[in-house]
GUBA-628925 format. One line per field, with one value per residue (C-alpha): residue number from 1; x, y, z. Coordinates in steps of 0.05 Angstrom, whole numbers. Example, Ala and Ser with C-alpha at 12.3 -4.5 7.8 and 13.67 -1.06 7.14 Angstrom:
2
i	1,2
x	246,273
y	-90,-21
z	156,143
// end
This chain:
282
i	1,2,3,4,5,6,7,8,9,10,11,12,13,14,15,16,17,18,19,20,21,22,23,24,25,26,27,28,29,30,31,32,33,34,35,36,37,38,39,40,41,42,43,44,45,46,47,48,49,50,51,52,53,54,55,56,57,58,59,60,61,62,63,64,65,66,67,68,69,70,71,72,73,74,75,76,77,78,79,80,81,82,83,84,85,86,87,88,89,90,91,92,93,94,95,96,97,98,99,100,101,102,103,104,105,106,107,108,109,110,111,112,113,114,115,116,117,118,119,120,121,122,123,124,125,126,127,128,129,130,131,132,133,134,135,136,137,138,139,140,141,142,143,144,145,146,147,148,149,150,151,152,153,154,155,156,157,158,159,160,161,162,163,164,165,166,167,168,169,170,171,172,173,174,175,176,177,178,179,180,181,182,183,184,185,186,187,188,189,190,191,192,193,194,195,196,197,198,199,200,201,202,203,204,205,206,207,208,209,210,211,212,213,214,215,216,217,218,219,220,221,222,223,224,225,226,227,228,229,230,231,232,233,234,235,236,237,238,239,240,241,242,243,244,245,246,247,248,249,250,251,252,253,254,255,256,257,258,259,260,261,262,263,264,265,266,267,268,269,270,271,272,273,274,275,276,277,278,279,280,281,282
x	-117,-118,-139,-111,-129,-63,-69,-88,-20,22,-1,6,75,96,73,114,180,187,192,135,146,111,118,58,43,79,135,190,260,305,377,412,428,501,547,522,446,424,349,325,269,218,171,106,144,210,270,298,377,403,479,521,458,494,474,414,373,334,263,284,275,302,255,278,292,225,191,225,216,139,136,128,186,230,241,288,270,340,301,258,308,253,245,180,166,109,71,10,-36,-2,62,115,152,214,234,312,315,292,276,200,163,91,41,-6,15,-5,56,67,110,180,237,275,348,397,463,512,455,402,337,308,244,210,177,113,104,87,34,-6,-15,-77,-68,0,16,85,101,165,194,202,270,281,281,346,398,389,326,277,211,157,119,56,26,-30,11,15,-54,-54,-83,-36,27,4,0,66,92,62,94,165,164,144,184,127,126,57,19,-37,-107,-157,-233,-252,-201,-215,-288,-282,-221,-216,-290,-283,-341,-304,-369,-382,-319,-314,-239,-196,-126,-111,-44,-40,23,48,24,91,62,2,24,-32,-49,-125,-141,-207,-260,-326,-381,-438,-489,-443,-451,-401,-414,-407,-340,-312,-343,-308,-242,-246,-262,-199,-163,-186,-172,-98,-95,-122,-72,-10,-27,5,39,105,83,134,83,32,44,35,-35,-55,-33,-72,-104,-176,-194,-250,-247,-279,-308,-237,-221,-151,-136,-63,-20,53,112,111,41,34,72,25,-39,-9,11,-70,-90,-44,-69,-146,-132,-103,-166,-201
y	166,165,215,216,255,278,234,169,190,190,125,92,113,109,35,19,41,-22,-90,-134,-203,-242,-251,-258,-335,-349,-298,-319,-339,-279,-272,-215,-156,-137,-98,-29,-29,-86,-99,-146,-118,-155,-109,-146,-215,-193,-181,-115,-105,-64,-76,-17,25,62,32,56,33,-30,11,61,46,73,120,125,53,33,84,64,-11,6,40,107,170,204,281,328,399,439,505,480,434,376,310,279,206,187,122,126,181,180,229,224,288,301,370,371,430,393,324,327,272,298,243,271,345,322,322,257,244,213,243,219,208,224,184,193,221,170,187,137,145,99,38,53,113,72,39,101,100,73,-3,-14,-63,-69,-136,-150,-220,-255,-226,-288,-334,-299,-259,-195,-149,-164,-126,-147,-90,-94,-41,-34,-53,-128,-135,-185,-144,-86,-138,-162,-93,-74,-142,-122,-52,-84,-128,-78,-17,20,89,106,131,103,136,137,112,184,202,140,154,235,241,176,162,96,75,59,41,-24,-55,-93,-70,-38,-19,30,64,122,155,222,253,232,161,117,62,39,-13,-29,-90,-98,-142,-134,-123,-168,-143,-95,-71,-103,-73,-3,-16,-47,15,57,20,22,99,107,66,98,168,145,120,192,230,184,182,252,259,218,165,120,97,82,12,-5,30,-15,-76,-54,-111,-118,-185,-202,-272,-299,-231,-200,-145,-127,-67,-58,-6,-22,-61,-138,-142,-219,-228,-178,-208,-279,-255,-232,-297,-337,-288,-303,-376,-374,-347,-415
z	259,328,380,449,514,550,611,563,526,584,611,552,538,613,613,552,578,614,578,594,619,573,497,447,424,367,370,324,343,329,320,362,332,315,363,376,374,414,402,350,313,276,234,203,211,181,223,206,190,252,235,242,282,341,411,446,506,499,499,440,372,306,271,202,194,219,175,110,125,131,64,102,98,142,130,165,176,180,186,245,272,274,237,213,207,167,177,130,156,218,235,293,299,342,362,369,412,465,442,455,413,380,360,303,328,401,450,488,551,540,501,440,436,380,369,310,273,283,317,370,408,463,426,459,419,363,400,395,323,298,282,311,363,400,436,474,473,540,566,614,546,513,528,482,472,419,400,348,318,269,228,185,123,149,120,70,12,30,27,-40,-69,-41,-68,-140,-143,-119,-170,-218,-198,-188,-145,-124,-62,-35,-37,9,-2,-4,-57,-98,-107,-105,-148,-191,-194,-171,-126,-61,-27,-70,-41,31,25,-25,-30,-86,-107,-158,-187,-200,-263,-308,-297,-311,-260,-214,-167,-143,-105,-76,-44,-71,-14,-15,-64,-97,-168,-203,-277,-240,-212,-276,-319,-276,-282,-355,-357,-314,-359,-420,-392,-378,-457,-476,-436,-448,-528,-533,-460,-447,-499,-477,-425,-474,-483,-409,-413,-472,-430,-370,-334,-302,-269,-227,-194,-133,-112,-119,-162,-194,-237,-260,-303,-301,-323,-312,-323,-327,-260,-224,-250,-229,-160,-150,-178,-128,-78,-87,-95,-23,4,-7
// end
């Protein structure tokens, strides 16, 4: 999670308010947004559908659309007269009393706008989040504004995990490496990178994808995953037993230094997506 000094925040956001003259190399050709909101938004390589969104200045972006498209969430606190927009561990808060904006509870320069129930903030606010980049297309090359936003969810392994969850209709929360080790007893320190999603207590659905670190204790990892699977089988043998077949069909695959663990529907499809991913790594 990023931390900022007040001066750095002000300078970063002030610089973001003007559209940069140069686009990033390889910026995709975009289709102009429909009447109303006129800025075309590409998030992690995919253009968002902005049709029907009310008009706003080119430098402003719609928060709920972006948060939900990035697998985050948007909440309205009616009593507090504010909205929260969650992006992983980061949060952008808008106070509607004066339209001030906070990034992880730190006030930033600039104001939000609300039009027909849609909350907009300057696009530069997103650049303050850890791992986010905001790149504007060359305004002289086309007749409409276009912005490309990349987030930590653009990571190939994270994209794979979300693709698997969508194909299996899994609703789970991403878990930090610290919780993976402490709460689930799976040694995160044995991975160069690991992405893990765990469910609420009413479901065993789980997705773990990782790349083992050099010299990792593979047996320690697979033993921990099997212990977790057995724990789920013990639980769902008597509780919400309709989920038991998924647990009994759990998949654990170690291939070319990558580890895959899965409990959920469409296990064959999920496993194939993982193997396709590993094969593409060369």
